C-alpha positions in Angstrom: 30.2 29.3 16.2 29.9 27.3 13.0 26.6 26.0 11.7 27.5 22.4 12.6 28.4 23.3 16.2 25.0 24.9 17.0 22.7 22.8 19.0 19.7 21.5 17.1 17.3 23.6 19.0 19.1 26.8 17.8 18.7 25.8 14.2 15.9 27.4 12.2 12.9 25.1 12.1 11.8 24.2 8.6 8.3 25.2 7.6 6.1 22.1 7.3 5.4 21.1 3.7 1.8 20.8 2.6 0.2 17.4 2.8 1.6 15.1 0.1 -0.8 13.9 -2.6 -0.5 10.3 -3.6 -1.8 9.7 -7.1 -4.7 7.2 -7.5 -2.6 4.2 -8.5 -1.9 0.9 -6.9 1.8 0.4 -7.7 4.6 2.9 -8.1 8.2 2.4 -9.4 11.1 3.8 -7.4 11.6 6.7 -9.9 7.9 7.7 -9.5 8.3 7.6 -5.7 11.5 9.6 -5.7 9.8 12.3 -7.8 6.8 12.4 -5.5 8.9 12.6 -2.4 11.5 14.9 -4.0 14.4 12.6 -3.0 16.9 10.6 -5.0 16.3 6.9 -5.6 19.5 6.0 -3.7 18.0 7.7 -0.6 14.9 5.5 -0.9 17.1 2.4 -1.2 19.0 3.4 1.9 15.8 4.0 3.8 14.7 0.5 2.9 17.8 -0.8 4.7 17.2 1.4 7.8 13.4 1.2 8.3 11.7 -2.1 8.6 8.3 -0.6 7.8 9.5 0.3 4.3 9.7 -3.0 2.4 8.6 -2.6 -1.3 8.0 -5.8 -3.2 10.2 -6.7 -6.1 9.2 -7.9 -9.5 10.7 -11.0 -11.1 13.1 -8.8 -12.8 14.2 -7.2 -9.5 12.5 -3.8 -9.9 11.1 -2.3 -6.7 7.3 -1.9 -6.7 5.9 0.4 -4.0 2.3 0.2 -2.8 0.3 3.1 -1.5 1.2 2.2 2.1 4.9 2.2 1.2 4.6 5.6 -0.5 2.9 6.9 2.7 5.7 5.5 4.8 8.3 7.3 2.6 6.4 10.6 3.2 6.3 9.9 6.9 10.0 9.1 7.1 10.9 12.2 5.1 8.8 14.3 7.5 10.4 12.8 10.6 13.9 13.2 9.2 13.7 16.6 7.5 10.9 18.5 9.2 11.0 17.1 12.8 14.8 16.8 12.9 14.9 13.2 14.1 18.0 11.0 13.5 17.6 7.7 11.6 17.4 5.8 14.9 14.9 8.3 16.4 12.7 8.2 13.3 12.8 4.4 13.3 11.6 4.3 16.9 8.8 6.8 16.1 7.6 4.6 13.2 7.8 1.3 15.1 6.1 2.8 18.2 3.3 4.0 15.9 3.2 7.4 17.7 2.5 9.2 14.6 1.3 7.5 11.4 0.1 9.2 8.3 -3.3 7.9 7.3 -3.2 6.1 4.0 -5.9 7.5 1.7 -8.6 5.0 0.9 -8.5 3.5 -2.6 -11.6 3.5 -4.7 -13.4 0.1 -4.6 -12.7 -1.6 -7.9 -15.6 -4.0 -7.8 -19.0 -3.4 -6.4 -20.3 -6.1 -4.0 -23.8 -7.0 -4.9 -26.2 -7.3 -2.0 -28.1 -10.6 -1.6 -31.3 -10.1 -3.5 -34.1 -12.6 -4.1 -33.3 -12.5 -7.8 -29.7 -13.5 -7.3 -30.7 -16.2 -4.8 -33.2 -17.6 -7.4 -30.5 -17.7 -10.0 -28.2 -19.5 -7.6 -30.9 -22.1 -6.8 -31.5 -22.6 -10.6 -27.8 -23.1 -11.3 -27.6 -25.5 -8.4 -30.4 -27.6 -9.8 -28.8 -27.7 -13.2 -25.5 -28.8 -11.6 -27.4 -31.6 -9.8 -29.0 -32.8 -13.0 -25.7 -32.8 -14.8 -24.0 -34.7 -12.0 -26.5 -37.6 -12.1 -25.3 -41.0 -13.2 -25.5 -41.6 -16.9 -27.4 -44.9 -16.4 -30.5 -43.0 -15.5 -30.5 -41.3 -18.9 -29.9 -44.5 -20.8 -33.0 -46.1 -19.2 -35.1 -43.3 -20.6 -33.7 -43.7 -24.1 -34.8 -47.4 -24.2 
């Protein structure tokens, strides 16, 4: 019996790969994603046509720009196809059903949100009063000059 004639269940299961590490970046080019996922760029382009969950944005020059959620989707697609043994259609159904989704690591907060403090509220009131004074009609100021 040749390798292709064996049922899927008789094939050796692949050992699961360690959890992928996504670098701390916001955007990735297709070459970077292919290196991270250890696939060829043409495979990623094909997966874009087959999986509606994988839709990287394109720059004005037409280059693909993957976000963290897209990179996580690539890792999930690869896991479903290569480790779990799903077909393209089966993996698509798994992804759209949301039965197993890989959590996207949280990105560091870029800007701190300042809590409302009395000092900031005072500054806001002061700026509002300055704005009110500046928006008064100029005739009021001319009367004072006379």
